[in-house]
VOKOLGU-830926 format. One record per residue (C-alpha): x, y, z; residue number from 1; chain. Coordinates in Angstrom, 3 decimals, decimal comma. Example, Ala and Ser with C-alpha at 12.3 -4.5 7.8 and 13.67 -1.06 7.14 Angstrom:
// VOKOLGU-830926
{node {12,300 -4,500 7,800} 1 'A'};
{node {13,670 -1,060 7,140} 2 'A'};
// end
This chain:
// VOKOLGU-830926
{node {-13,273 -1,139 4,638} 1 'A'};
{node {-13,975 -1,880 1,019} 2 'A'};
{node {-14,951 1,671 0,114} 3 'A'};
{node {-11,367 2,731 0,673} 4 'A'};
{node {-10,493 1,713 -2,866} 5 'A'};
{node {-12,714 4,496 -4,158} 6 'A'};
{node {-10,010 6,939 -3,153} 7 'A'};
{node {-7,400 4,984 -5,110} 8 'A'};
{node {-9,705 4,967 -8,108} 9 'A'};
{node {-10,413 8,668 -7,836} 10 'A'};
{node {-6,869 9,839 -7,308} 11 'A'};
{node {-5,886 8,788 -10,824} 12 'A'};
{node {-8,418 10,794 -12,869} 13 'A'};
{node {-8,457 13,745 -10,462} 14 'A'};
{node {-4,714 14,128 -10,275} 15 'A'};
{node {-3,950 13,515 -13,960} 16 'A'};
{node {-6,878 14,049 -16,350} 17 'A'};
{node {-5,003 12,582 -19,372} 18 'A'};
{node {-4,811 15,585 -21,623} 19 'A'};
{node {-1,409 15,240 -23,323} 20 'A'};
{node {0,204 12,424 -25,341} 21 'A'};
{node {3,381 12,602 -23,230} 22 'A'};
{node {1,364 12,090 -20,087} 23 'A'};
{node {-0,431 9,158 -21,700} 24 'A'};
{node {2,897 7,595 -22,678} 25 'A'};
{node {4,147 8,018 -19,133} 26 'A'};
{node {1,063 6,367 -17,790} 27 'A'};
{node {1,484 3,418 -20,149} 28 'A'};
{node {5,059 2,975 -18,974} 29 'A'};
{node {4,010 3,140 -15,336} 30 'A'};
{node {1,223 0,662 -16,041} 31 'A'};
{node {3,725 -1,796 -17,509} 32 'A'};
{node {5,879 -1,471 -14,398} 33 'A'};
{node {2,866 -1,897 -12,107} 34 'A'};
{node {1,737 -5,000 -13,959} 35 'A'};
{node {4,849 -6,787 -12,740} 36 'A'};
{node {3,779 -6,373 -9,103} 37 'A'};
{node {0,013 -6,389 -9,424} 38 'A'};
{node {-1,578 -8,994 -7,163} 39 'A'};
{node {-2,278 -12,277 -8,857} 40 'A'};
{node {-5,049 -14,686 -8,040} 41 'A'};
{node {-6,323 -17,890 -9,427} 42 'A'};
{node {-9,953 -18,049 -10,501} 43 'A'};
{node {-12,209 -17,242 -7,533} 44 'A'};
{node {-12,598 -20,233 -5,245} 45 'A'};
{node {-16,024 -21,855 -4,855} 46 'A'};
{node {-18,284 -20,635 -2,071} 47 'A'};
{node {-16,985 -21,936 1,237} 48 'A'};
{node {-13,365 -21,946 0,061} 49 'A'};
{node {-10,945 -19,026 0,170} 50 'A'};
{node {-9,302 -17,670 -2,966} 51 'A'};
{node {-5,501 -17,543 -2,856} 52 'A'};
{node {-3,812 -14,222 -3,645} 53 'A'};
{node {-0,171 -13,278 -4,111} 54 'A'};
{node {0,111 -9,623 -3,198} 55 'A'};
{node {3,017 -7,611 -4,541} 56 'A'};
{node {4,651 -4,491 -3,060} 57 'A'};
{node {2,136 -2,184 -4,749} 58 'A'};
{node {-0,843 -3,976 -3,223} 59 'A'};
{node {0,725 -4,104 0,232} 60 'A'};
{node {1,422 -0,384 0,001} 61 'A'};
{node {-2,248 0,305 -0,778} 62 'A'};
{node {-3,317 -1,899 2,134} 63 'A'};
{node {-0,959 -0,121 4,497} 64 'A'};
{node {-1,899 3,336 3,282} 65 'A'};
{node {-5,615 2,842 3,858} 66 'A'};
{node {-5,231 0,741 7,005} 67 'A'};
{node {-3,132 3,442 8,660} 68 'A'};
{node {-5,827 5,995 7,889} 69 'A'};
{node {-8,546 3,709 9,235} 70 'A'};
{node {-6,610 2,826 12,372} 71 'A'};
{node {-7,250 6,338 13,668} 72 'A'};
{node {-10,947 5,425 13,838} 73 'A'};
{node {-10,542 1,943 15,289} 74 'A'};
{node {-11,492 1,007 18,807} 75 'A'};
{node {-14,512 3,101 19,718} 76 'A'};
{node {-17,789 4,668 18,675} 77 'A'};
{node {-17,091 8,341 19,234} 78 'A'};
{node {-17,802 9,326 15,644} 79 'A'};
{node {-14,201 8,814 14,548} 80 'A'};
{node {-12,689 11,752 16,447} 81 'A'};
{node {-11,214 9,943 19,462} 82 'A'};
{node {-7,526 9,149 19,707} 83 'A'};
{node {-5,827 6,510 21,770} 84 'A'};
{node {-4,118 7,814 24,897} 85 'A'};
{node {-1,344 5,312 24,476} 86 'A'};
{node {-0,249 5,394 20,892} 87 'A'};
{node {1,496 2,336 19,548} 88 'A'};
{node {4,351 2,593 17,126} 89 'A'};
{node {2,882 3,025 13,673} 90 'A'};
{node {3,483 0,229 11,182} 91 'A'};
{node {5,195 0,983 7,915} 92 'A'};
{node {2,907 0,677 4,900} 93 'A'};
{node {4,645 -2,485 3,688} 94 'A'};
{node {4,136 -4,235 7,027} 95 'A'};
{node {0,399 -4,661 6,438} 96 'A'};
{node {-1,251 -7,618 4,762} 97 'A'};
{node {-4,848 -8,166 3,726} 98 'A'};
{node {-5,872 -9,920 6,939} 99 'A'};
{node {-4,631 -7,049 9,106} 100 'A'};
{node {-6,337 -4,583 6,775} 101 'A'};
{node {-9,663 -6,390 7,286} 102 'A'};
{node {-9,033 -6,564 11,029} 103 'A'};
{node {-8,666 -2,785 11,242} 104 'A'};
{node {-11,903 -2,231 9,358} 105 'A'};
{node {-13,626 -4,684 11,711} 106 'A'};
{node {-12,405 -2,671 14,703} 107 'A'};
{node {-13,727 0,507 13,083} 108 'A'};
{node {-17,153 -1,130 12,933} 109 'A'};
{node {-17,242 -2,363 16,537} 110 'A'};
{node {-18,991 0,029 18,927} 111 'A'};
{node {-20,439 2,234 16,198} 112 'A'};
{node {-23,927 2,596 14,845} 113 'A'};
{node {-24,613 2,013 11,176} 114 'A'};
{node {-24,521 5,766 10,503} 115 'A'};
{node {-21,269 6,213 12,444} 116 'A'};
{node {-19,586 3,426 10,497} 117 'A'};
{node {-20,563 5,026 7,208} 118 'A'};
{node {-19,409 8,459 8,359} 119 'A'};
{node {-16,046 7,058 9,455} 120 'A'};
{node {-15,532 5,606 5,976} 121 'A'};
{node {-16,504 8,925 4,392} 122 'A'};
{node {-13,934 10,769 6,505} 123 'A'};
{node {-11,223 8,268 5,601} 124 'A'};
{node {-11,975 8,652 1,895} 125 'A'};
{node {-11,932 12,440 2,079} 126 'A'};
{node {-8,619 12,344 3,940} 127 'A'};
{node {-7,083 10,411 1,039} 128 'A'};
{node {-7,883 13,056 -1,559} 129 'A'};
{node {-6,137 16,355 -2,307} 130 'A'};
{node {-7,964 19,603 -1,454} 131 'A'};
{node {-10,708 20,450 -3,926} 132 'A'};
{node {-10,807 16,950 -5,428} 133 'A'};
{node {-14,616 16,561 -5,315} 134 'A'};
{node {-15,138 19,834 -7,185} 135 'A'};
{node {-12,474 18,955 -9,752} 136 'A'};
{node {-13,984 15,514 -10,260} 137 'A'};
{node {-17,406 17,036 -10,964} 138 'A'};
{node {-15,866 19,297 -13,612} 139 'A'};
{node {-13,891 16,516 -15,262} 140 'A'};
{node {-16,608 13,876 -15,028} 141 'A'};
{node {-20,150 15,203 -15,258} 142 'A'};
{node {-22,647 12,302 -15,129} 143 'A'};
{node {-22,484 11,401 -18,825} 144 'A'};
{node {-22,339 7,983 -20,433} 145 'A'};
{node {-18,656 8,506 -21,224} 146 'A'};
{node {-17,838 9,361 -17,600} 147 'A'};
{node {-19,697 6,297 -16,348} 148 'A'};
{node {-17,948 3,965 -18,787} 149 'A'};
{node {-14,551 5,549 -18,109} 150 'A'};
{node {-14,878 5,086 -14,360} 151 'A'};
{node {-16,049 1,500 -14,852} 152 'A'};
{node {-12,921 0,821 -16,907} 153 'A'};
{node {-10,718 2,340 -14,194} 154 'A'};
{node {-12,405 0,320 -11,485} 155 'A'};
{node {-11,120 -3,035 -12,764} 156 'A'};
{node {-7,386 -2,335 -12,230} 157 'A'};
{node {-7,704 0,036 -9,272} 158 'A'};
{node {-10,054 -2,157 -7,226} 159 'A'};
{node {-8,218 -5,408 -7,971} 160 'A'};
{node {-6,097 -5,412 -4,828} 161 'A'};
{node {-9,177 -4,883 -2,659} 162 'A'};
{node {-11,989 -6,918 -4,214} 163 'A'};
{node {-10,216 -9,375 -6,501} 164 'A'};
{node {-10,831 -10,112 -10,196} 165 'A'};
{node {-13,538 -8,132 -11,962} 166 'A'};
{node {-14,614 -7,213 -15,462} 167 'A'};
{node {-16,533 -4,486 -17,261} 168 'A'};
{node {-20,037 -5,564 -18,261} 169 'A'};
{node {-22,905 -4,067 -20,205} 170 'A'};
{node {-25,771 -2,754 -18,077} 171 'A'};
{node {-28,958 -0,816 -18,697} 172 'A'};
{node {-29,247 2,647 -17,155} 173 'A'};
{node {-32,446 4,612 -17,679} 174 'A'};
{node {-33,343 2,422 -20,650} 175 'A'};
{node {-29,933 2,806 -22,322} 176 'A'};
{node {-27,438 -0,043 -22,641} 177 'A'};
{node {-23,872 0,964 -21,850} 178 'A'};
{node {-20,633 -0,559 -20,598} 179 'A'};
{node {-20,686 1,183 -17,238} 180 'A'};
{node {-21,079 -1,925 -15,113} 181 'A'};
{node {-18,403 -3,865 -13,262} 182 'A'};
{node {-18,849 -7,461 -12,140} 183 'A'};
{node {-16,722 -8,402 -9,140} 184 'A'};
{node {-16,488 -12,158 -9,482} 185 'A'};
{node {-16,018 -12,983 -5,789} 186 'A'};
{node {-15,386 -10,060 -3,487} 187 'A'};
{node {-12,138 -10,501 -1,611} 188 'A'};
{node {-13,282 -8,194 1,191} 189 'A'};
{node {-16,534 -10,048 1,803} 190 'A'};
{node {-14,769 -13,396 1,452} 191 'A'};
{node {-12,179 -12,485 4,098} 192 'A'};
{node {-14,460 -10,662 6,519} 193 'A'};
{node {-17,426 -13,027 6,178} 194 'A'};
{node {-19,514 -10,144 7,492} 195 'A'};
{node {-22,684 -8,837 5,860} 196 'A'};
{node {-22,648 -5,727 8,046} 197 'A'};
{node {-19,115 -4,794 6,993} 198 'A'};
{node {-20,023 -5,290 3,343} 199 'A'};
{node {-23,073 -3,028 3,507} 200 'A'};
{node {-22,014 -0,412 6,065} 201 'A'};
{node {-18,339 -0,050 5,207} 202 'A'};
{node {-18,334 -0,672 1,470} 203 'A'};
{node {-21,637 -0,609 -0,374} 204 'A'};
{node {-23,420 2,356 1,232} 205 'A'};
{node {-20,376 4,622 1,795} 206 'A'};
{node {-19,046 4,035 -1,716} 207 'A'};
{node {-22,452 4,652 -3,298} 208 'A'};
{node {-22,915 7,827 -1,270} 209 'A'};
{node {-19,385 9,047 -1,922} 210 'A'};
{node {-19,692 8,832 -5,687} 211 'A'};
{node {-23,309 9,977 -5,824} 212 'A'};
{node {-23,175 12,828 -3,297} 213 'A'};
{node {-19,562 14,003 -3,171} 214 'A'};
{node {-18,704 13,492 -6,837} 215 'A'};
{node {-22,064 13,802 -8,536} 216 'A'};
{node {-21,650 10,492 -10,389} 217 'A'};
{node {-24,411 8,040 -9,390} 218 'A'};
{node {-23,295 4,559 -8,426} 219 'A'};
{node {-25,271 1,521 -7,304} 220 'A'};
{node {-23,641 -1,598 -5,861} 221 'A'};
{node {-25,558 -4,877 -5,790} 222 'A'};
{node {-23,798 -7,548 -3,708} 223 'A'};
{node {-24,881 -11,145 -4,230} 224 'A'};
{node {-24,559 -12,826 -0,846} 225 'A'};
{node {-25,112 -16,292 -2,287} 226 'A'};
{node {-21,854 -16,365 -4,259} 227 'A'};
{node {-20,112 -13,201 -2,932} 228 'A'};
{node {-20,087 -11,538 -6,336} 229 'A'};
{node {-21,051 -7,889 -6,700} 230 'A'};
{node {-22,334 -5,709 -9,516} 231 'A'};
{node {-21,368 -2,034 -9,675} 232 'A'};
{node {-23,444 0,191 -11,948} 233 'A'};
{node {-22,109 3,669 -12,691} 234 'A'};
{node {-24,861 6,071 -13,693} 235 'A'};
{node {-27,619 4,357 -11,714} 236 'A'};
{node {-28,969 6,221 -8,687} 237 'A'};
{node {-28,946 3,911 -5,634} 238 'A'};
{node {-32,295 3,110 -3,998} 239 'A'};
{node {-33,152 4,250 -0,460} 240 'A'};
{node {-31,682 1,871 2,093} 241 'A'};
{node {-35,090 0,665 3,268} 242 'A'};
{node {-35,889 -0,441 -0,303} 243 'A'};
{node {-32,532 -2,124 -0,894} 244 'A'};
{node {-32,538 -5,945 -0,639} 245 'A'};
{node {-29,087 -5,781 0,955} 246 'A'};
{node {-30,587 -4,103 4,029} 247 'A'};
{node {-32,617 -7,243 4,800} 248 'A'};
{node {-29,780 -9,744 4,580} 249 'A'};
{node {-29,137 -12,205 7,449} 250 'A'};
{node {-25,696 -12,961 8,864} 251 'A'};
{node {-23,349 -15,619 7,543} 252 'A'};
{node {-23,700 -17,910 10,598} 253 'A'};
{node {-20,715 -20,094 9,727} 254 'A'};
{node {-18,409 -17,354 8,463} 255 'A'};
{node {-18,819 -14,286 10,656} 256 'A'};
{node {-17,298 -14,251 14,146} 257 'A'};
{node {-19,836 -11,600 15,192} 258 'A'};
{node {-22,890 -13,260 13,665} 259 'A'};
{node {-26,277 -13,556 15,353} 260 'A'};
{node {-27,872 -16,577 13,636} 261 'A'};
{node {-31,117 -16,242 15,588} 262 'A'};
{node {-32,059 -12,936 13,941} 263 'A'};
{node {-33,546 -12,774 10,415} 264 'A'};
{node {-31,510 -9,651 9,564} 265 'A'};
{node {-27,886 -8,873 10,432} 266 'A'};
{node {-27,999 -6,678 13,578} 267 'A'};
{node {-25,406 -4,308 12,111} 268 'A'};
{node {-27,917 -3,420 9,391} 269 'A'};
{node {-30,558 -2,426 11,931} 270 'A'};
{node {-28,809 -0,040 14,326} 271 'A'};
// end
């Protein structure tokens, strides 16, 4: 569930809006400590090969935190409200790895319509935030150029564990060039899931909607299914789904275990 990282990104500016030098110094110290455990990866592997990652304790904690939230929605299409009658012992956050994280998000998708998948992701994201976070975010970050560029800068470190290496890039928004774009070089989530439907329904659309609707900061995500890169553009209003090229994408026949090669469009994008 790639959109889960949005909560990690948002918790930082919402919880600590960087107003005092002492707070900034504390953040720099914490950043230095985090750098020692931040996941490392070689340059993204070529298409058809899997990039190798070395996840540290911080990354595994993020995976476990979000996976445990998502697990409540796994295993059925009842809109995310059902609970298992026989509850298994809950894993500790450090017992999760990236493969099990992707597996949980796959189980959230199974048995749900496109709209139900997106709503499940929305509920998970909201559950990760403190009360009143959307309203506070809107006050701290009205949709200005500065807010867009600031969130783009935050995306690179906070999304690293989920999507892999990325960098801030210059983009054009409403005729104005600004550094509010992020280029994900080869999305780790798409690479590991191999599923177009999971990319669109559980990352792209929910994340766009969450920023645009809940936080009032427009965001458009443009996945490139040929090389698994993705462009995020803060400040750009996303197009309607029916006009989005991503909604017409076929399955990866050799990568996705749930693929339907005979159809021109991934079935998970149609229902």
